[in-house]
C-alpha positions in Angstrom: 84.4 93.5 101.7 84.8 96.1 98.9 86.4 99.4 99.7 84.3 102.6 99.4 84.6 104.2 96.0 85.8 107.7 95.5 85.2 109.7 92.4 87.2 112.5 90.9 84.6 114.9 92.2 85.4 113.8 95.7 88.9 115.2 95.2 88.0 118.7 94.3 86.6 121.7 96.0 87.1 120.8 99.7 88.3 123.4 102.1 91.4 122.3 104.0 91.0 122.4 107.8 93.7 121.9 110.3 93.7 120.8 113.9 96.2 119.4 116.4 99.2 120.0 114.2 102.4 121.3 115.9 104.4 123.9 114.2 102.1 126.9 113.7 99.2 125.1 111.9 96.8 127.9 112.7 99.0 130.3 110.8 98.8 128.4 107.6 96.7 129.7 104.7 95.8 126.7 102.5 96.5 127.1 98.8 93.3 126.4 96.8 93.7 123.8 94.0 94.3 125.5 90.7 93.3 124.2 87.2 93.1 120.5 87.1 95.1 119.8 90.2 93.6 117.2 92.5 92.7 118.6 96.0 95.2 117.2 98.5 92.6 116.9 101.3 90.3 115.1 99.0 93.0 112.7 98.0 93.7 112.0 101.7 90.0 111.4 102.4 89.9 108.9 99.6 93.1 107.2 101.0 91.5 106.8 104.4 88.2 105.6 102.8 90.1 102.8 101.0 91.8 101.7 104.3 95.3 102.7 103.1 98.2 103.2 105.4 100.3 105.4 103.0 99.8 107.8 100.1 102.5 108.5 97.5 102.5 111.7 95.4 105.1 111.7 92.7 105.5 113.3 89.2 104.2 111.2 86.3 101.9 108.9 88.3 98.4 109.1 89.7 98.2 109.3 93.5 99.2 105.8 94.8 98.1 104.2 98.1 99.4 101.3 100.1 96.7 98.8 101.3 97.7 95.8 103.3 101.3 96.2 102.3 100.7 96.5 98.5 100.9 99.6 96.4 98.0 100.4 94.0 96.9 103.5 92.1 94.0 105.4 93.7 92.3 105.5 90.3 90.6 108.8 90.9 92.9 111.1 89.0 95.2 110.9 86.0 99.0 111.2 86.4 100.0 114.5 87.9 102.7 116.8 86.6 105.5 118.5 88.5 103.7 121.8 88.9 100.6 120.1 90.2 102.5 118.1 92.8 104.5 121.1 93.9 101.3 123.2 94.4 99.6 120.4 96.3 102.5 119.9 98.7 103.6 123.5 99.1 100.0 124.3 100.1 100.4 122.6 103.5 103.7 124.3 104.4 104.4 127.3 106.5 106.9 129.8 105.0 109.5 128.6 107.5 108.9 124.9 106.5 109.1 125.9 102.8 112.4 127.6 103.4 113.7 124.6 105.3 112.7 122.2 102.6 114.2 124.3 99.8 117.5 124.4 101.8 117.7 120.8 102.9 115.7 119.1 100.0 114.0 116.9 102.7 111.3 117.7 105.3 109.4 115.8 107.9 106.2 117.3 109.3 102.7 116.4 110.6 99.4 117.3 108.9 95.8 116.9 110.0 92.4 117.2 108.5 89.5 117.6 111.0 87.3 114.5 111.1 89.6 112.5 108.9 93.0 112.0 110.6 96.6 113.0 111.2 99.4 112.2 108.8 103.1 112.0 109.1 104.6 113.6 106.0 107.9 113.3 104.3 108.7 115.7 101.4 111.7 115.0 99.1 113.3 116.0 95.8 113.6 113.5 93.0 114.9 114.3 89.5 114.5 118.0 90.3 110.8 117.7 91.2 109.0 117.4 94.5 107.5 114.2 95.9 105.7 113.4 99.1 104.6 110.4 101.3 101.7 110.7 103.8 101.3 108.0 106.5 98.1 107.8 108.4 98.4 108.1 112.2 95.4 106.4 113.9 93.4 108.7 116.2 93.2 106.0 118.8 96.3 104.8 120.8 95.7 101.1 121.1 96.7 98.9 124.0 99.8 96.8 123.5 97.8 93.5 123.4 95.6 95.0 120.7 98.8 95.6 118.6 99.8 92.0 119.0 102.6 92.7 121.5 103.5 89.9 124.0 102.6 90.9 127.6 106.3 91.2 128.7 106.5 94.4 126.6 104.1 96.2 128.9 106.3 95.6 131.9 108.8 97.9 130.4 106.4 100.8 131.0 106.6 100.1 134.7 110.4 100.2 135.1 112.0 102.9 137.3 114.9 103.5 135.1 117.0 102.3 132.1 116.9 102.2 128.3 114.2 100.4 126.3 114.6 100.3 122.5 112.0 99.6 119.9 113.5 98.7 116.6 112.6 97.5 113.1 112.5 98.7 109.5 110.7 101.8 108.3 106.9 101.2 108.4 107.1 98.3 110.9 104.9 100.1 113.5 107.7 101.3 115.9 106.0 104.7 116.6 102.7 102.9 117.3 104.3 100.6 119.8 106.1 103.5 121.5 102.9 105.5 121.7 101.2 102.6 123.4 104.0 102.2 125.9 103.9 105.9 126.7 100.1 105.9 127.0 100.4 102.9 129.4 102.9 104.8 131.6 100.7 107.9 131.3 97.7 106.0 132.6 99.5 104.1 135.4 102.3 106.4 136.8 102.5 109.7 138.6 105.4 111.0 136.6 106.7 113.7 134.2 107.0 112.4 130.7 108.9 114.3 128.0 108.9 113.3 124.4 111.2 114.5 121.6 109.9 113.7 118.2 110.4 114.5 114.5 107.6 115.1 113.9 105.1 114.6 116.7 102.8 111.8 115.6 100.5 110.7 118.3 99.0 113.4 120.6 99.0 112.5 124.3 96.9 114.2 126.9 97.8 114.6 130.6 96.4 111.6 132.5 98.0 110.4 135.7 101.3 111.7 134.4 102.2 115.1 133.2 103.3 114.9 129.6 105.1 117.4 127.4 105.8 116.7 123.7 108.5 118.6 121.8 109.0 118.6 118.1 112.4 118.9 116.4 112.5 122.0 114.2 109.6 123.7 116.0 110.1 123.3 119.7 113.8 122.4 119.7 116.7 122.5 117.1 117.7 118.8 117.4 117.3 115.6 119.3 120.7 116.1 120.9 119.9 119.7 121.9 116.6 118.7 123.4 118.1 115.8 125.4 120.8 118.0 126.8 118.2 120.4 128.2 115.5 117.9 129.1 117.6 116.6 132.0 117.0 120.0 133.6 113.2 119.7 133.2 112.7 117.2 136.0 111.7 114.3 133.7 111.0 110.7 134.9 110.4 109.2 131.5 112.0 110.4 128.2 111.0 109.4 124.7 113.6 109.9 122.0 111.9 109.6 118.6 115.1 108.3 117.0 118.7 107.9 118.1 120.4 109.3 115.0 123.9 110.3 116.0 126.6 109.8 118.6 125.7 112.8 120.7 122.0 111.7 121.0 122.9 108.2 121.8 125.5 109.3 124.4 123.0 111.6 126.2 120.3 109.0 126.1 122.7 106.5 127.7 123.6 109.0 130.4 120.0 109.8 131.1 119.2 106.1 131.5 122.2 105.6 133.8 121.2 108.5 136.0 117.7 107.4 137.1 115.5 108.1 134.1 113.4 105.6 132.0 114.3 106.3 128.3 112.5 104.9 125.3 114.0 105.2 121.9 113.9 103.7 118.4 116.6 102.5 116.0 116.3 101.2 112.4 117.9 97.8 113.3 116.5 94.3 112.6 117.2 92.5 115.8 118.6 92.8 119.3 122.2 91.8 118.4 122.3 94.3 115.6 120.9 96.9 117.9 123.6 96.5 120.5 126.3 96.5 117.8 124.9 99.6 116.2 125.0 101.6 119.4 128.6 100.5 120.2 129.9 101.1 116.7 128.7 104.7 116.6 131.5 105.5 119.1 135.2 105.7 118.3 137.0 102.3 118.6 138.9 103.3 121.7 135.6 103.9 123.6 134.0 100.6 122.7 134.9 98.9 126.0 133.6 101.7 128.0 130.4 102.0 126.0 129.8 98.2 126.3 130.0 98.5 130.0 127.7 101.6 130.0 125.1 99.9 127.7 125.2 96.7 129.7 124.3 98.6 132.8 121.6 100.8 131.2 119.8 98.5 128.8 116.5 97.0 130.0 115.1 95.6 126.9 114.9 95.5 123.1 111.7 95.0 121.1 112.3 94.4 117.4 109.3 94.1 115.2 108.2 93.6 111.6 104.8 93.5 109.8 103.8 90.4 107.9 101.0 89.8 105.3 98.3 87.8 106.9 97.1 84.5 105.5 93.7 86.0 104.9 95.1 88.8 102.9 93.4 91.4 105.1 95.5 93.5 107.3 98.9 92.7 108.6 100.3 90.8 111.6 103.2 92.0 113.8 106.0 89.6 114.5 108.4 90.5 117.4 111.7 89.7 118.9 112.1 90.5 122.6 115.3 90.7 124.6 115.1 91.3 128.4 118.2 92.4 130.1 118.9 89.5 132.5 122.3 89.3 134.2 123.3 86.8 131.5 122.3 89.2 128.8 124.2 92.1 130.5 127.3 89.9 130.7 127.2 89.1 127.0 126.9 92.7 126.1 129.7 93.7 128.6 132.0 91.0 127.2 131.3 91.9 123.5 129.7 88.5 122.8 126.7 89.9 121.0 126.8 86.9 118.6 125.5 84.8 121.6 122.5 87.0 122.3 120.3 85.0 119.9 121.0 81.7 121.7 120.3 83.4 125.1 116.9 84.7 123.8 116.0 81.3 122.4 116.6 79.8 125.9 115.1 82.8 127.8 111.4 82.1 127.5 111.0 82.1 131.3 111.9 85.8 131.2 109.6 86.6 128.3 112.3 86.5 125.6 111.9 85.0 122.1 113.5 85.4 118.7 111.9 86.7 115.6 112.0 83.2 114.1 110.2 81.7 117.1 107.5 84.3 116.8 107.1 83.8 113.1 106.8 80.1 113.8 104.0 80.8 116.4 102.1 83.0 113.9 102.5 80.3 111.2 101.2 77.6 113.6 98.2 79.8 114.5 97.3 80.3 110.9 97.9 84.0 111.1 100.5 84.0 108.4 101.5 81.5 105.7 104.6 79.4 106.0 106.0 81.1 102.9 105.5 84.6 104.5 107.3 83.4 107.6 110.2 82.0 105.5 110.5 85.4 103.7 110.6 87.3 107.0 112.8 85.0 109.1 116.5 85.5 110.0 117.5 81.9 109.8 115.6 79.7 107.2 116.9 76.5 108.6 115.9 77.4 112.2 112.5 78.6 111.0 111.9 75.4 109.1 112.9 73.4 112.2 110.5 75.4 114.4 107.6 74.9 112.0 108.2 71.1 111.7 109.3 71.3 108.1 112.7 69.8 108.9 111.3 66.7 110.5 111.4 67.8 114.1 107.6 67.9 114.3 107.8 70.2 117.3 105.1 72.8 118.0 105.1 76.2 119.6 103.1 77.5 122.4 103.1 80.6 124.6 104.9 79.8 127.9 103.3 80.6 131.2 105.7 82.8 133.1 105.3 84.6 136.4 106.1 88.3 135.7 105.3 91.3 137.9 101.8 92.4 136.9 102.0 96.1 137.7 101.3 97.1 134.1 98.5 94.6 133.5 97.1 93.9 136.9 97.9 90.2 136.7 100.6 87.7 136.9 101.3 84.3 135.4 101.1 85.8 131.9 101.7 84.0 128.6 104.8 85.4 127.2 106.9 84.1 124.4 106.9 81.2 122.0 109.0 78.3 123.1 109.6 74.9 121.7 107.9 72.0 123.5 
């Protein structure tokens, strides 16, 4: 199906409108396009019309979009110069945001156009000029099964306490998965949920739970500062947009230990790397203590990556899930993270699976090609074996496992791929 065509006229003369954007959006006075500058809101409308996930604005190139994982020029405007890019991007900033950007040379914010969508924005400097990337945030918060998450992930939203981590590379959908988990808790629990984000992406409304969202730089000075104070705000569930430093990780662990359910993200590729990253943040003399603390607090790790589909339309999510069973906790406590992979491979009855197992399942289902799975896998030999390319001929299926069905209203759910 062809994408809607946008002309150069579509990119000019629109009046920017703002809604739902934290950080003083109503105080912004949009800068009108000058001369031959493309209108930013028009460019973003064209991006959405083409089904793109991201827009890149950089000097010397025409606006460039990412569709189904591939970059392509928008083909609605010639290459833009440094002054044009600066005017376009500075037009969405408050004076305070502009000052912050000029001091730090980096800035994260959210931007919205009524009737079009919300965008997560990163501004940066490159070769003494300004650049920006806009990522579309869907209006709708989808259910976990619609995202392609295995059912065991939903049970994390029903836990009374502990630490749940969603990990993966940039652009892998971590924020979307977390938003779905928070929405599930919001719909099914009578709790107080506090999120700390940079920036706020998905907007949550009060449902069964009371939910408050705080943005770093607008509502609080830092993740660590917000977490120190959030413990005095009677929270039941805490979302930490990203655990970036020792203090944030330390406070998050303490919160999880003291009766709160904490969700957070890390830019790690798998469960073992996630555990090691948390421990390695601390001084060497504290590693033993932190391993014990993490072993007691951790409830699960969901690692995810997005794959090109076999059809070429859209992308499929591949996951790795670790559930904190007594055996998993012992491995973490004893520093045997290199054995976590084997434990997950054998832990299908608890809903666990490795990334390579899930890639093999997607390959067997025809969702992705074998070559795509091979490119994304952690262990090529293991992936080849799982897909029958090494002579094993074994196939994958979802195992039927009895898991508490509080979050989904059912039990006996199909969980993770296992070899059979």
